Backbone as CSV, one residue per row, in Angstrom:
resi,resn,N_x,N_y,N_z,CA_x,CA_y,CA_z,C_x,C_y,C_z
1,MET,11.568,8.963,12.461,11.452,7.520,12.533,10.275,7.059,11.671
2,THR,10.497,6.000,10.907,9.427,5.474,10.069,8.758,4.304,10.775
3,GLU,7.465,4.248,10.620,6.686,3.205,11.288,6.655,1.946,10.422
4,ALA,7.081,0.832,10.991,7.101,-0.438,10.276,5.687,-1.008,10.178
5,LEU,5.472,-1.780,9.138,4.173,-2.409,8.943,4.022,-3.672,9.779
6,THR,2.828,-3.903,10.228,2.443,-5.142,10.901,1.150,-5.614,10.229
7,HIS,0.759,-6.845,10.496,-0.499,-7.363,9.949,-1.657,-6.461,10.342
8,GLU,-1.684,-6.041,11.597,-2.765,-5.188,12.094,-2.781,-3.837,11.388
9,LYS,-1.603,-3.264,11.172,-1.514,-1.957,10.523,-1.936,-2.067,9.053
10,ILE,-1.552,-3.158,8.391,-1.961,-3.372,7.001,-3.481,-3.441,6.921
11,ALA,-4.109,-4.212,7.824,-5.574,-4.337,7.838,-6.232,-2.983,8.089
12,GLU,-5.628,-2.180,8.943,-6.170,-0.851,9.242,-6.118,0.055,8.006
13,ILE,-5.065,-0.065,7.220,-4.872,0.813,6.065,-5.659,0.346,4.846
14,VAL,-5.623,-0.952,4.547,-6.238,-1.432,3.300,-7.363,-2.427,3.504
15,GLY,-7.665,-2.771,4.742,-8.688,-3.785,4.997,-8.062,-5.167,5.045
16,GLU,-8.873,-6.132,5.323,-8.370,-7.506,5.430,-7.963,-8.035,4.062
17,LEU,-6.804,-8.626,4.018,-6.296,-9.274,2.814,-5.966,-10.712,3.153
18,GLY,-5.838,-11.525,2.150,-5.433,-12.907,2.356,-4.009,-12.976,2.871
19,PRO,-3.660,-14.084,3.508,-2.323,-14.223,4.094,-1.197,-14.090,3.074
20,GLU,-1.433,-14.533,1.856,-0.402,-14.433,0.824,-0.091,-12.967,0.504
21,ARG,-1.117,-12.148,0.390,-0.924,-10.720,0.116,-0.241,-10.016,1.293
22,ILE,-0.620,-10.395,2.508,0.022,-9.808,3.702,1.520,-10.088,3.676
23,VAL,1.889,-11.333,3.387,3.307,-11.708,3.336,4.015,-10.927,2.232
24,GLN,3.375,-10.797,1.075,3.973,-10.029,-0.027,4.241,-8.587,0.402
25,ILE,3.277,-7.994,1.076,3.440,-6.607,1.531,4.555,-6.505,2.562
26,LEU,4.552,-7.396,3.539,5.595,-7.363,4.571,6.978,-7.591,3.965
27,ASP,7.061,-8.444,2.961,8.350,-8.742,2.322,8.948,-7.551,1.585
28,THR,8.132,-6.553,1.261,8.667,-5.363,0.579,9.523,-4.510,1.506
29,GLY,9.304,-4.646,2.808,10.016,-3.791,3.755,9.463,-2.378,3.770
30,ALA,8.238,-2.217,3.290,7.612,-0.900,3.183,7.297,-0.304,4.547
31,THR,7.158,1.002,4.529,6.727,1.731,5.717,5.222,1.978,5.622
32,VAL,4.652,2.428,6.704,3.232,2.771,6.734,2.930,3.833,5.682
33,ARG,3.751,4.872,5.609,3.524,5.952,4.633,3.551,5.433,3.207
34,GLU,4.448,4.498,2.919,4.528,3.944,1.566,3.278,3.129,1.228
35,LEU,2.756,2.389,2.192,1.532,1.629,1.956,0.341,2.563,1.763
36,ILE,0.277,3.622,2.538,-0.804,4.600,2.372,-0.732,5.221,0.983
37,GLU,0.449,5.602,0.547,0.626,6.181,-0.781,0.170,5.188,-1.855
38,ALA,0.584,3.948,-1.759,0.210,2.934,-2.745,-1.303,2.720,-2.764
39,ARG,-1.917,2.750,-1.606,-3.376,2.584,-1.522,-4.100,3.716,-2.246
40,PHE,-3.668,4.958,-1.992,-4.288,6.092,-2.670,-4.112,5.995,-4.182
41,VAL,-2.923,5.644,-4.623,-2.667,5.527,-6.058,-3.507,4.399,-6.648
42,ALA,-3.580,3.256,-5.973,-4.354,2.118,-6.465,-5.841,2.441,-6.567
43,GLN,-6.309,3.303,-5.696,-7.714,3.700,-5.732,-7.921,4.958,-6.567
44,GLN,-6.862,5.388,-7.251,-6.878,6.567,-8.115,-7.298,7.816,-7.361
45,GLN,-6.804,7.912,-6.154,-7.005,9.113,-5.360,-5.699,9.890,-5.366
46,GLU,-5.792,11.160,-5.143,-4.612,12.003,-5.163,-3.955,12.053,-3.779
47,TRP,-2.648,11.902,-3.748,-1.899,12.079,-2.503,-1.899,13.557,-2.195
48,ARG,-2.327,13.957,-1.034,-2.575,15.360,-0.735,-1.361,16.139,-0.225
49,TYR,-0.229,15.516,-0.133,0.952,16.197,0.383,1.931,16.432,-0.755
50,ALA,2.299,17.684,-0.955,3.216,18.023,-2.041,4.602,17.447,-1.789
51,ASP,5.051,17.477,-0.564,6.387,17.014,-0.212,6.298,15.576,0.288
52,LYS,7.033,14.670,-0.359,6.974,13.260,0.014,8.365,12.711,0.366
53,PRO,9.100,13.386,1.218,10.428,12.862,1.546,10.314,11.511,2.250
54,GLY,11.253,10.655,1.961,11.296,9.360,2.629,10.519,8.262,1.922
55,LEU,9.732,8.609,0.904,9.008,7.575,0.176,9.925,6.983,-0.891
56,ARG,9.993,5.668,-0.928,10.787,4.979,-1.941,9.844,4.581,-3.080
57,THR,9.985,5.247,-4.200,9.089,5.070,-5.333,8.999,3.608,-5.762
58,GLU,10.119,2.918,-5.794,10.107,1.519,-6.247,9.281,0.634,-5.307
59,ILE,9.289,0.939,-4.015,8.490,0.184,-3.045,7.013,0.517,-3.228
60,VAL,6.695,1.784,-3.429,5.306,2.191,-3.651,4.761,1.490,-4.894
61,HIS,5.546,1.406,-5.954,5.108,0.724,-7.175,4.877,-0.762,-6.921
62,GLU,5.769,-1.381,-6.161,5.610,-2.794,-5.830,4.327,-3.018,-5.018
63,LEU,4.081,-2.163,-4.045,2.858,-2.252,-3.248,1.627,-2.026,-4.117
64,TYR,1.713,-1.067,-5.023,0.617,-0.791,-5.955,0.246,-2.067,-6.711
65,ASP,1.256,-2.764,-7.228,1.005,-4.001,-7.973,0.325,-5.050,-7.102
66,ILE,0.717,-5.138,-5.850,0.120,-6.107,-4.917,-1.322,-5.714,-4.608
67,LEU,-1.563,-4.440,-4.370,-2.886,-3.974,-3.951,-3.879,-3.849,-5.091
68,ARG,-3.426,-3.505,-6.240,-4.332,-3.161,-7.344,-5.370,-4.252,-7.586
69,THR,-4.991,-5.491,-7.540,-5.913,-6.599,-7.766,-7.049,-6.587,-6.759
70,ASP,-6.752,-6.288,-5.505,-7.770,-6.321,-4.455,-8.613,-5.059,-4.388
71,LEU,-8.093,-3.943,-4.859,-8.793,-2.678,-4.686,-9.582,-2.236,-5.907
72,VAL,-9.371,-2.896,-7.039,-10.085,-2.524,-8.262,-11.559,-2.876,-8.114
73,ASP,-12.404,-1.992,-8.573,-13.841,-2.241,-8.593,-14.105,-3.441,-9.501
74,PRO,-14.840,-4.464,-9.020,-15.079,-5.661,-9.834,-15.717,-5.340,-11.190
75,HIS,-16.437,-4.236,-11.307,-17.063,-3.852,-12.561,-16.048,-3.309,-13.559
76,GLU,-14.847,-2.925,-13.070,-13.803,-2.405,-13.944,-12.976,-3.521,-14.552
77,ARG,-13.075,-4.738,-14.045,-12.233,-5.848,-14.521,-12.698,-6.366,-15.840
């Protein structure tokens, strides 16, 4: 069973975001695992699990695009 995202779960995984970003994330239909994967990729961290069954790459990419703006170091912009 995959765990669905909620506002609280999003805040737990990526920190507080504006309401517009929360809605964008929820609208993707992503799972908790997909949001975690997108967060690691956006922060240029390596996903530590070799086997990633159940992850939808297109959703992870969409989440990456949503998160990247908020997670980028301001000095990198």
